[in-house]
PyMOL Python script that loads the backbone (N, CA, C, O; Angstrom):
from pymol import cmd

cmd.read_pdbstr("""\
ATOM      1  N   MET A   1       0.816  -1.148  -0.009  1.00  0.00           N
ATOM      2  CA  MET A   1      -0.026  -0.048   0.053  1.00  0.00           C
ATOM      3  C   MET A   1       0.827   1.247   0.037  1.00  0.00           C
ATOM      4  O   MET A   1       1.848   1.288   0.724  1.00  0.00           O
ATOM      5  N   SER A   2       0.468   2.250  -0.681  1.00  0.00           N
ATOM      6  CA  SER A   2       1.142   3.494  -0.626  1.00  0.00           C
ATOM      7  C   SER A   2       0.196   4.694  -0.813  1.00  0.00           C
ATOM      8  O   SER A   2      -0.866   4.550  -1.420  1.00  0.00           O
ATOM      9  N   ALA A   3       0.545   5.785  -0.336  1.00  0.00           N
ATOM     10  CA  ALA A   3      -0.266   7.018  -0.405  1.00  0.00           C
ATOM     11  C   ALA A   3       0.650   8.190  -0.309  1.00  0.00           C
ATOM     12  O   ALA A   3       1.739   8.099   0.257  1.00  0.00           O
ATOM     13  N   GLY A   4       0.180   9.388  -0.908  1.00  0.00           N
ATOM     14  CA  GLY A   4       0.963  10.470  -0.967  1.00  0.00           C
ATOM     15  C   GLY A   4       0.066  11.719  -1.218  1.00  0.00           C
ATOM     16  O   GLY A   4      -1.073  11.612  -1.673  1.00  0.00           O
ATOM     17  N   LEU A   5       0.616  12.852  -0.910  1.00  0.00           N
ATOM     18  CA  LEU A   5      -0.128  14.121  -1.080  1.00  0.00           C
ATOM     19  C   LEU A   5       0.907  15.271  -1.528  1.00  0.00           C
ATOM     20  O   LEU A   5       1.957  15.343  -0.890  1.00  0.00           O
ATOM     21  N   GLU A   6       0.725  15.996  -2.375  1.00  0.00           N
ATOM     22  CA  GLU A   6       1.589  17.045  -2.804  1.00  0.00           C
ATOM     23  C   GLU A   6       0.850  18.295  -3.121  1.00  0.00           C
ATOM     24  O   GLU A   6      -0.321  18.218  -3.493  1.00  0.00           O
ATOM     25  N   GLY A   7       1.452  19.449  -2.999  1.00  0.00           N
ATOM     26  CA  GLY A   7       0.786  20.699  -3.256  1.00  0.00           C
ATOM     27  C   GLY A   7       1.871  21.813  -3.728  1.00  0.00           C
ATOM     28  O   GLY A   7       3.079  21.716  -3.510  1.00  0.00           O
ATOM     29  N   GLN A   8       1.308  22.770  -4.336  1.00  0.00           N
ATOM     30  CA  GLN A   8       2.193  24.015  -4.638  1.00  0.00           C
ATOM     31  C   GLN A   8       1.375  25.219  -4.353  1.00  0.00           C
ATOM     32  O   GLN A   8       0.149  25.233  -4.463  1.00  0.00           O
ATOM     33  N   LYS A   9       2.125  26.263  -3.968  1.00  0.00           N
ATOM     34  CA  LYS A   9       1.516  27.601  -3.675  1.00  0.00           C
ATOM     35  C   LYS A   9       2.332  28.626  -4.505  1.00  0.00           C
ATOM     36  O   LYS A   9       3.562  28.671  -4.466  1.00  0.00           O
ATOM     37  N   TYR A  10       1.591  29.411  -5.229  1.00  0.00           N
ATOM     38  CA  TYR A  10       2.273  30.369  -6.187  1.00  0.00           C
ATOM     39  C   TYR A  10       2.025  31.803  -5.754  1.00  0.00           C
ATOM     40  O   TYR A  10       0.922  32.253  -5.443  1.00  0.00           O
ATOM     41  N   TYR A  11       3.143  32.455  -5.767  1.00  0.00           N
ATOM     42  CA  TYR A  11       3.209  33.889  -5.439  1.00  0.00           C
ATOM     43  C   TYR A  11       3.767  34.604  -6.671  1.00  0.00           C
ATOM     44  O   TYR A  11       4.025  33.931  -7.669  1.00  0.00           O
ATOM     45  N   ASP A  12       3.970  35.935  -6.667  1.00  0.00           N
ATOM     46  CA  ASP A  12       4.484  36.729  -7.855  1.00  0.00           C
ATOM     47  C   ASP A  12       5.614  35.951  -8.443  1.00  0.00           C
ATOM     48  O   ASP A  12       5.463  35.307  -9.481  1.00  0.00           O
ATOM     49  N   ASN A  13       6.817  36.005  -7.752  1.00  0.00           N
ATOM     50  CA  ASN A  13       8.032  35.433  -8.333  1.00  0.00           C
ATOM     51  C   ASN A  13       8.526  34.166  -7.598  1.00  0.00           C
ATOM     52  O   ASN A  13       9.626  33.673  -7.848  1.00  0.00           O
ATOM     53  N   VAL A  14       7.668  33.655  -6.679  1.00  0.00           N
ATOM     54  CA  VAL A  14       8.069  32.497  -5.842  1.00  0.00           C
ATOM     55  C   VAL A  14       7.006  31.401  -5.988  1.00  0.00           C
ATOM     56  O   VAL A  14       5.800  31.637  -6.069  1.00  0.00           O
ATOM     57  N   THR A  15       7.564  30.171  -6.013  1.00  0.00           N
ATOM     58  CA  THR A  15       6.696  29.020  -5.925  1.00  0.00           C
ATOM     59  C   THR A  15       7.129  28.144  -4.819  1.00  0.00           C
ATOM     60  O   THR A  15       8.310  27.798  -4.808  1.00  0.00           O
ATOM     61  N   LEU A  16       6.326  27.735  -3.878  1.00  0.00           N
ATOM     62  CA  LEU A  16       6.618  26.857  -2.852  1.00  0.00           C
ATOM     63  C   LEU A  16       5.942  25.425  -3.158  1.00  0.00           C
ATOM     64  O   LEU A  16       4.788  25.358  -3.581  1.00  0.00           O
ATOM     65  N   ALA A  17       6.698  24.337  -2.927  1.00  0.00           N
ATOM     66  CA  ALA A  17       6.076  23.027  -3.166  1.00  0.00           C
ATOM     67  C   ALA A  17       6.435  22.104  -2.076  1.00  0.00           C
ATOM     68  O   ALA A  17       7.490  22.237  -1.455  1.00  0.00           O
ATOM     69  N   GLY A  18       5.584  21.173  -1.827  1.00  0.00           N
ATOM     70  CA  GLY A  18       5.762  20.196  -0.845  1.00  0.00           C
ATOM     71  C   GLY A  18       5.096  18.794  -1.066  1.00  0.00           C
ATOM     72  O   GLY A  18       4.083  18.710  -1.761  1.00  0.00           O
ATOM     73  N   ALA A  19       5.608  17.795  -0.532  1.00  0.00           N
ATOM     74  CA  ALA A  19       4.988  16.520  -0.763  1.00  0.00           C
ATOM     75  C   ALA A  19       5.279  15.614   0.594  1.00  0.00           C
ATOM     76  O   ALA A  19       6.309  15.738   1.256  1.00  0.00           O
ATOM     77  N   VAL A  20       4.341  14.796   0.868  1.00  0.00           N
ATOM     78  CA  VAL A  20       4.436  13.773   1.915  1.00  0.00           C
ATOM     79  C   VAL A  20       3.975  12.537   1.342  1.00  0.00           C
ATOM     80  O   VAL A  20       3.120  12.513   0.456  1.00  0.00           O
ATOM     81  N   GLY A  21       4.603  11.347   1.899  1.00  0.00           N
ATOM     82  CA  GLY A  21       4.247  10.062   1.355  1.00  0.00           C
ATOM     83  C   GLY A  21       4.446   8.971   2.340  1.00  0.00           C
ATOM     84  O   GLY A  21       5.209   9.124   3.295  1.00  0.00           O
ATOM     85  N   TYR A  22       3.782   7.872   2.137  1.00  0.00           N
ATOM     86  CA  TYR A  22       3.917   6.604   2.974  1.00  0.00           C
ATOM     87  C   TYR A  22       3.816   5.444   1.990  1.00  0.00           C
ATOM     88  O   TYR A  22       3.045   5.475   1.031  1.00  0.00           O
ATOM     89  N   ALA A  23       4.622   4.420   2.261  1.00  0.00           N
ATOM     90  CA  ALA A  23       4.566   3.120   1.549  1.00  0.00           C
ATOM     91  C   ALA A  23       4.848   2.153   2.476  1.00  0.00           C
ATOM     92  O   ALA A  23       5.566   2.351   3.455  1.00  0.00           O
ATOM     93  N   ASN A  24       4.226   0.948   2.168  1.00  0.00           N
ATOM     94  CA  ASN A  24       4.439  -0.270   2.967  1.00  0.00           C
ATOM     95  C   ASN A  24       4.793  -1.411   1.948  1.00  0.00           C
ATOM     96  O   ASN A  24       4.089  -1.615   0.960  1.00  0.00           O
ATOM     97  N   ALA A  25       5.902  -2.136   2.229  1.00  0.00           N
ATOM     98  CA  ALA A  25       6.251  -3.282   1.308  1.00  0.00           C
ATOM     99  C   ALA A  25       5.851  -4.494   2.103  1.00  0.00           C
ATOM    100  O   ALA A  25       6.547  -4.835   3.059  1.00  0.00           O
ATOM    101  N   ASP A  26       4.806  -5.145   1.778  1.00  0.00           N
ATOM    102  CA  ASP A  26       4.295  -6.308   2.492  1.00  0.00           C
ATOM    103  C   ASP A  26       5.210  -7.437   2.566  1.00  0.00           C
ATOM    104  O   ASP A  26       5.267  -8.154   3.565  1.00  0.00           O
ATOM    105  N   ASP A  27       5.988  -7.625   1.441  1.00  0.00           N
ATOM    106  CA  ASP A  27       6.896  -8.807   1.409  1.00  0.00           C
ATOM    107  C   ASP A  27       8.038  -8.683   2.309  1.00  0.00           C
ATOM    108  O   ASP A  27       8.601  -9.693   2.732  1.00  0.00           O
ATOM    109  N   SER A  28       8.426  -7.469   2.638  1.00  0.00           N
ATOM    110  CA  SER A  28       9.571  -7.278   3.607  1.00  0.00           C
ATOM    111  C   SER A  28       9.244  -6.661   4.921  1.00  0.00           C
ATOM    112  O   SER A  28      10.089  -6.452   5.792  1.00  0.00           O
ATOM    113  N   ASP A  29       7.949  -6.371   5.027  1.00  0.00           N
ATOM    114  CA  ASP A  29       7.307  -5.731   6.264  1.00  0.00           C
ATOM    115  C   ASP A  29       8.036  -4.419   6.525  1.00  0.00           C
ATOM    116  O   ASP A  29       8.371  -4.167   7.682  1.00  0.00           O
ATOM    117  N   ALA A  30       8.301  -3.586   5.566  1.00  0.00           N
ATOM    118  CA  ALA A  30       8.997  -2.278   5.648  1.00  0.00           C
ATOM    119  C   ALA A  30       7.918  -1.160   5.516  1.00  0.00           C
ATOM    120  O   ALA A  30       7.025  -1.162   4.669  1.00  0.00           O
ATOM    121  N   ASP A  31       8.120  -0.210   6.464  1.00  0.00           N
ATOM    122  CA  ASP A  31       7.340   1.053   6.306  1.00  0.00           C
ATOM    123  C   ASP A  31       8.184   2.128   5.947  1.00  0.00           C
ATOM    124  O   ASP A  31       9.266   2.266   6.517  1.00  0.00           O
ATOM    125  N   ILE A  32       7.774   2.970   4.987  1.00  0.00           N
ATOM    126  CA  ILE A  32       8.633   4.107   4.500  1.00  0.00           C
ATOM    127  C   ILE A  32       7.826   5.464   4.519  1.00  0.00           C
ATOM    128  O   ILE A  32       6.789   5.610   3.871  1.00  0.00           O
ATOM    129  N   TYR A  33       8.337   6.362   5.246  1.00  0.00           N
ATOM    130  CA  TYR A  33       7.658   7.681   5.383  1.00  0.00           C
ATOM    131  C   TYR A  33       8.596   8.719   4.779  1.00  0.00           C
ATOM    132  O   TYR A  33       9.814   8.581   4.893  1.00  0.00           O
ATOM    133  N   GLY A  34       8.045   9.781   4.125  1.00  0.00           N
ATOM    134  CA  GLY A  34       8.839  10.785   3.533  1.00  0.00           C
ATOM    135  C   GLY A  34       8.192  12.081   3.372  1.00  0.00           C
ATOM    136  O   GLY A  34       6.982  12.142   3.152  1.00  0.00           O
ATOM    137  N   VAL A  35       8.977  13.201   3.475  1.00  0.00           N
ATOM    138  CA  VAL A  35       8.461  14.585   3.214  1.00  0.00           C
ATOM    139  C   VAL A  35       9.519  15.276   2.470  1.00  0.00           C
ATOM    140  O   VAL A  35      10.707  15.045   2.694  1.00  0.00           O
ATOM    141  N   ASP A  36       9.115  16.131   1.577  1.00  0.00           N
ATOM    142  CA  ASP A  36       9.959  16.970   0.691  1.00  0.00           C
ATOM    143  C   ASP A  36       9.487  18.337   0.591  1.00  0.00           C
ATOM    144  O   ASP A  36       8.279  18.556   0.691  1.00  0.00           O
ATOM    145  N   GLY A  37      10.318  19.287   0.401  1.00  0.00           N
ATOM    146  CA  GLY A  37       9.899  20.654   0.214  1.00  0.00           C
ATOM    147  C   GLY A  37      10.859  21.403  -0.742  1.00  0.00           C
ATOM    148  O   GLY A  37      12.069  21.178  -0.765  1.00  0.00           O
ATOM    149  N   GLU A  38      10.269  22.262  -1.488  1.00  0.00           N
ATOM    150  CA  GLU A  38      11.092  23.017  -2.524  1.00  0.00           C
ATOM    151  C   GLU A  38      10.656  24.469  -2.693  1.00  0.00           C
ATOM    152  O   GLU A  38       9.455  24.741  -2.708  1.00  0.00           O
ATOM    153  N   ALA A  39      11.583  25.403  -2.819  1.00  0.00           N
ATOM    154  CA  ALA A  39      11.266  26.802  -3.087  1.00  0.00           C
ATOM    155  C   ALA A  39      11.961  27.196  -4.259  1.00  0.00           C
ATOM    156  O   ALA A  39      13.157  26.965  -4.436  1.00  0.00           O
ATOM    157  N   ARG A  40      11.138  27.859  -5.155  1.00  0.00           N
ATOM    158  CA  ARG A  40      11.699  28.399  -6.513  1.00  0.00           C
ATOM    159  C   ARG A  40      11.601  29.833  -6.584  1.00  0.00           C
ATOM    160  O   ARG A  40      10.506  30.303  -6.277  1.00  0.00           O
ATOM    161  N   TYR A  41      12.488  30.603  -6.915  1.00  0.00           N
ATOM    162  CA  TYR A  41      12.497  32.044  -7.107  1.00  0.00           C
ATOM    163  C   TYR A  41      12.777  32.303  -8.549  1.00  0.00           C
ATOM    164  O   TYR A  41      13.791  31.831  -9.064  1.00  0.00           O
ATOM    165  N   PHE A  42      11.894  33.062  -9.260  1.00  0.00           N
ATOM    166  CA  PHE A  42      12.009  33.285 -10.664  1.00  0.00           C
ATOM    167  C   PHE A  42      12.680  34.745 -10.808  1.00  0.00           C
ATOM    168  O   PHE A  42      12.067  35.764 -10.490  1.00  0.00           O
ATOM    169  N   LEU A  43      13.890  34.754 -11.277  1.00  0.00           N
ATOM    170  CA  LEU A  43      14.579  35.973 -11.638  1.00  0.00           C
ATOM    171  C   LEU A  43      13.994  36.690 -12.888  1.00  0.00           C
ATOM    172  O   LEU A  43      13.992  37.915 -13.017  1.00  0.00           O
ATOM    173  N   SER A  44      13.516  35.839 -13.764  1.00  0.00           N
ATOM    174  CA  SER A  44      12.889  36.388 -15.003  1.00  0.00           C
ATOM    175  C   SER A  44      11.893  35.302 -15.361  1.00  0.00           C
ATOM    176  O   SER A  44      11.728  34.330 -14.624  1.00  0.00           O
ATOM    177  N   ASP A  45      11.185  35.484 -16.572  1.00  0.00           N
ATOM    178  CA  ASP A  45      10.252  34.509 -16.991  1.00  0.00           C
ATOM    179  C   ASP A  45      10.930  33.212 -17.445  1.00  0.00           C
ATOM    180  O   ASP A  45      10.276  32.171 -17.507  1.00  0.00           O
ATOM    181  N   ASN A  46      12.261  33.258 -17.772  1.00  0.00           N
ATOM    182  CA  ASN A  46      12.981  32.078 -18.238  1.00  0.00           C
ATOM    183  C   ASN A  46      14.108  31.580 -17.429  1.00  0.00           C
ATOM    184  O   ASN A  46      14.862  30.708 -17.862  1.00  0.00           O
ATOM    185  N   PHE A  47      14.247  32.138 -16.210  1.00  0.00           N
ATOM    186  CA  PHE A  47      15.382  31.770 -15.346  1.00  0.00           C
ATOM    187  C   PHE A  47      14.967  31.823 -13.916  1.00  0.00           C
ATOM    188  O   PHE A  47      14.535  32.855 -13.403  1.00  0.00           O
ATOM    189  N   ARG A  48      15.120  30.561 -13.205  1.00  0.00           N
ATOM    190  CA  ARG A  48      14.869  30.551 -11.748  1.00  0.00           C
ATOM    191  C   ARG A  48      16.031  29.892 -11.005  1.00  0.00           C
ATOM    192  O   ARG A  48      16.853  29.166 -11.565  1.00  0.00           O
ATOM    193  N   ILE A  49      16.041  30.192  -9.718  1.00  0.00           N
ATOM    194  CA  ILE A  49      16.957  29.476  -8.757  1.00  0.00           C
ATOM    195  C   ILE A  49      16.120  28.633  -7.829  1.00  0.00           C
ATOM    196  O   ILE A  49      14.969  29.007  -7.604  1.00  0.00           O
ATOM    197  N   GLN A  50      16.545  27.614  -7.308  1.00  0.00           N
ATOM    198  CA  GLN A  50      15.658  26.841  -6.441  1.00  0.00           C
ATOM    199  C   GLN A  50      16.528  26.024  -5.485  1.00  0.00           C
ATOM    200  O   GLN A  50      17.702  25.763  -5.744  1.00  0.00           O
ATOM    201  N   GLY A  51      15.918  25.637  -4.388  1.00  0.00           N
ATOM    202  CA  GLY A  51      16.436  24.868  -3.317  1.00  0.00           C
ATOM    203  C   GLY A  51      15.485  23.833  -2.836  1.00  0.00           C
ATOM    204  O   GLY A  51      14.288  24.115  -2.794  1.00  0.00           O
ATOM    205  N   ALA A  52      15.919  22.626  -2.458  1.00  0.00           N
ATOM    206  CA  ALA A  52      15.032  21.575  -2.032  1.00  0.00           C
ATOM    207  C   ALA A  52      15.606  20.835  -0.787  1.00  0.00           C
ATOM    208  O   ALA A  52      16.819  20.737  -0.604  1.00  0.00           O
ATOM    209  N   LEU A  53      14.724  20.348   0.011  1.00  0.00           N
ATOM    210  CA  LEU A  53      15.122  19.589   1.209  1.00  0.00           C
ATOM    211  C   LEU A  53      14.106  18.397   1.430  1.00  0.00           C
ATOM    212  O   LEU A  53      12.891  18.587   1.371  1.00  0.00           O
ATOM    213  N   GLY A  54      14.635  17.225   1.674  1.00  0.00           N
ATOM    214  CA  GLY A  54      13.816  16.033   1.943  1.00  0.00           C
ATOM    215  C   GLY A  54      14.232  15.197   3.019  1.00  0.00           C
ATOM    216  O   GLY A  54      15.415  15.213   3.357  1.00  0.00           O
ATOM    217  N   TYR A  55      13.294  14.368   3.679  1.00  0.00           N
ATOM    218  CA  TYR A  55      13.600  13.477   4.661  1.00  0.00           C
ATOM    219  C   TYR A  55      12.810  12.255   4.486  1.00  0.00           C
ATOM    220  O   TYR A  55      11.635  12.360   4.135  1.00  0.00           O
ATOM    221  N   ALA A  56      13.367  11.041   4.706  1.00  0.00           N
ATOM    222  CA  ALA A  56      12.649   9.819   4.691  1.00  0.00           C
ATOM    223  C   ALA A  56      13.125   8.956   5.770  1.00  0.00           C
ATOM    224  O   ALA A  56      14.291   8.996   6.161  1.00  0.00           O
ATOM    225  N   LYS A  57      12.173   8.121   6.292  1.00  0.00           N
ATOM    226  CA  LYS A  57      12.396   7.260   7.388  1.00  0.00           C
ATOM    227  C   LYS A  57      11.971   5.814   6.866  1.00  0.00           C
ATOM    228  O   LYS A  57      10.877   5.625   6.334  1.00  0.00           O
ATOM    229  N   VAL A  58      12.884   4.842   7.051  1.00  0.00           N
ATOM    230  CA  VAL A  58      12.540   3.504   6.624  1.00  0.00           C
ATOM    231  C   VAL A  58      12.612   2.668   7.957  1.00  0.00           C
ATOM    232  O   VAL A  58      13.597   2.670   8.695  1.00  0.00           O
ATOM    233  N   GLU A  59      11.442   1.944   8.185  1.00  0.00           N
ATOM    234  CA  GLU A  59      11.373   1.091   9.368  1.00  0.00           C
ATOM    235  C   GLU A  59      11.106  -0.273   8.865  1.00  0.00           C
ATOM    236  O   GLU A  59      10.032  -0.590   8.354  1.00  0.00           O
ATOM    237  N   ALA A  60      12.140  -1.095   9.027  1.00  0.00           N
ATOM    238  CA  ALA A  60      12.108  -2.579   8.567  1.00  0.00           C
ATOM    239  C   ALA A  60      12.627  -3.505   9.683  1.00  0.00           C
ATOM    240  O   ALA A  60      13.799  -3.883   9.675  1.00  0.00           O
ATOM    241  N   GLY A  61      11.806  -3.849  10.590  1.00  0.00           N
ATOM    242  CA  GLY A  61      12.166  -4.668  11.672  1.00  0.00           C
ATOM    243  C   GLY A  61      13.221  -3.837  12.616  1.00  0.00           C
ATOM    244  O   GLY A  61      12.935  -2.746  13.109  1.00  0.00           O
ATOM    245  N   GLU A  62      14.370  -4.442  12.784  1.00  0.00           N
ATOM    246  CA  GLU A  62      15.391  -3.744  13.461  1.00  0.00           C
ATOM    247  C   GLU A  62      16.290  -2.896  12.658  1.00  0.00           C
ATOM    248  O   GLU A  62      17.152  -2.217  13.216  1.00  0.00           O
ATOM    249  N   ALA A  63      16.126  -2.896  11.295  1.00  0.00           N
ATOM    250  CA  ALA A  63      16.944  -2.190  10.394  1.00  0.00           C
ATOM    251  C   ALA A  63      16.342  -0.847  10.073  1.00  0.00           C
ATOM    252  O   ALA A  63      16.058  -0.640   8.893  1.00  0.00           O
ATOM    253  N   ASP A  64      16.110   0.092  10.963  1.00  0.00           N
ATOM    254  CA  ASP A  64      15.664   1.396  10.732  1.00  0.00           C
ATOM    255  C   ASP A  64      16.709   2.253  10.154  1.00  0.00           C
ATOM    256  O   ASP A  64      17.894   2.099  10.452  1.00  0.00           O
ATOM    257  N   ASP A  65      16.279   3.195   9.294  1.00  0.00           N
ATOM    258  CA  ASP A  65      17.226   4.117   8.725  1.00  0.00           C
ATOM    259  C   ASP A  65      16.490   5.583   8.433  1.00  0.00           C
ATOM    260  O   ASP A  65      15.311   5.714   8.104  1.00  0.00           O
ATOM    261  N   ASN A  66      17.363   6.550   8.611  1.00  0.00           N
ATOM    262  CA  ASN A  66      16.941   7.880   8.211  1.00  0.00           C
ATOM    263  C   ASN A  66      17.757   8.484   7.057  1.00  0.00           C
ATOM    264  O   ASN A  66      18.983   8.378   7.036  1.00  0.00           O
ATOM    265  N   VAL A  67      17.059   9.122   6.093  1.00  0.00           N
ATOM    266  CA  VAL A  67      17.790   9.629   4.969  1.00  0.00           C
ATOM    267  C   VAL A  67      17.360  11.041   4.779  1.00  0.00           C
ATOM    268  O   VAL A  67      16.172  11.365   4.764  1.00  0.00           O
ATOM    269  N   TRP A  68      18.406  11.923   4.624  1.00  0.00           N
ATOM    270  CA  TRP A  68      18.178  13.343   4.321  1.00  0.00           C
ATOM    271  C   TRP A  68      18.678  13.679   2.825  1.00  0.00           C
ATOM    272  O   TRP A  68      19.690  13.138   2.378  1.00  0.00           O
ATOM    273  N   SER A  69      17.981  14.523   2.136  1.00  0.00           N
ATOM    274  CA  SER A  69      18.476  14.962   0.874  1.00  0.00           C
ATOM    275  C   SER A  69      18.399  16.511   0.799  1.00  0.00           C
ATOM    276  O   SER A  69      17.576  17.120   1.483  1.00  0.00           O
ATOM    277  N   ALA A  70      19.224  17.116   0.001  1.00  0.00           N
ATOM    278  CA  ALA A  70      19.183  18.610  -0.209  1.00  0.00           C
ATOM    279  C   ALA A  70      19.684  18.764  -1.663  1.00  0.00           C
ATOM    280  O   ALA A  70      20.482  17.998  -2.205  1.00  0.00           O
ATOM    281  N   GLY A  71      19.094  19.888  -2.242  1.00  0.00           N
ATOM    282  CA  GLY A  71      19.623  20.197  -3.544  1.00  0.00           C
ATOM    283  C   GLY A  71      19.426  21.673  -3.911  1.00  0.00           C
ATOM    284  O   GLY A  71      18.588  22.356  -3.322  1.00  0.00           O
ATOM    285  N   ALA A  72      20.181  22.145  -4.860  1.00  0.00           N
ATOM    286  CA  ALA A  72      20.081  23.564  -5.273  1.00  0.00           C
ATOM    287  C   ALA A  72      20.276  23.564  -6.798  1.00  0.00           C
ATOM    288  O   ALA A  72      20.961  22.722  -7.378  1.00  0.00           O
ATOM    289  N   GLY A  73      19.618  24.581  -7.411  1.00  0.00           N
ATOM    290  CA  GLY A  73      19.840  24.605  -8.917  1.00  0.00           C
ATOM    291  C   GLY A  73      19.394  25.886  -9.484  1.00  0.00           C
ATOM    292  O   GLY A  73      18.864  26.752  -8.788  1.00  0.00           O
ATOM    293  N   GLY A  74      19.604  26.006 -10.726  1.00  0.00           N
ATOM    294  CA  GLY A  74      19.278  27.198 -11.507  1.00  0.00           C
ATOM    295  C   GLY A  74      18.940  26.891 -12.906  1.00  0.00           C
ATOM    296  O   GLY A  74      18.644  27.798 -13.683  1.00  0.00           O
TER     297      GLY A  74
END
""", "prot")
cmd.dss("prot")
cmd.show_as("cartoon", "prot")
cmd.util.cbc("prot")
cmd.orient("prot")
């Protein structure tokens, strides 16, 4: 089973985006939770800079793990 939700909010030169999700792998009894966020700033109609941050947690019996991600671009 898996489920997720995402959304975006638009301002004049800024877009904010976010997502949350959950997944369960029945064959390995693993639960996975995640959340991501991104901000985009438009310097012009054809150029933007952006940054993103994400977090995920994997619970699989005694083998739990936390994962962070980050990114920037233009």
